[in-house]
N, C-alpha and C positions, 0 to 999 in steps of 0.2 A: 505493500500500500504506500502511496504517496503520503509522506507526513510533512510537517512544518521543518522538522530537523533534517530531512530529506532536500527540501526547498531552500533552506540555509545554506547548505553545502552548494546546492545547484548555483544559488546567487554569489557565494564568495568566490567563485572561481568562473562567472560567467559562462557556466554550462560547459566549460572544458573539463570532461572526466580526466584526462592525463594530468591535469594540473592539480589535482587532490593529492594530499600526502599519502605515502605508501601507507597501508594498514587501515586508511580512513576510507576506502573506497565502498560505496553500497553497491548493489546488484546492478550490475551495468545493463540489464535488460530494463529493469526499473528507472534507471537514468535515460535510456532512449525512451521511454513511454512518456516522461517527463518532455524531453525535446519534441517528440511527436506530438503530444497534446499543444503545447506552445506553440508550436508551428500552425497548427489547425486553428486554435483561438487567433492567432495573428491574421490568418486567411478569413476567418469570420468577421472579424472586427474591419477589415478593410472592404467587406463584400465579395469576395472571391469565392464564396460556399452558398449552396443552395440552402433552402430552409431545412429540406431532409436531412442534409449534413450536419447542419447546426444541432438539429435534434439528436443526432446520433453521435456528437461528440459531448453534449450535455449528459447523454447516458453514460458513456464513458467516464466522464469525471465523476459521475457518482459510484461506478464501477471501482475505480483504481485510487480516489482519495480518500483519505482516513476519515475525513467530516467535512461538513459543508464549509467550515472556515479555510481549509486547504482548498476546497475548489475554488472557492472564492478569491484566495489568494493566487492562484493559478490564472485565474482571468485579468487579473491587475498587474501581473509581474511583467516589469519592462528589464529588457537588457540589452 
């Protein structure tokens, strides 16, 4: 699950997984999920996604985020 701790780490290195200190790296697949969802949210924000795709991403946020505050943070994250 995506948590605030994971997003703290993500923001601290601006999404650059290789910049994380050795031994402090979260699951790489989860990191990639953060990348993918942030890209999707960016596309939605700028009008490049259909309404159906936007609903799909909203469902995905509910599935992968630990709670609604994490999902909201994902929506507002700027890198």
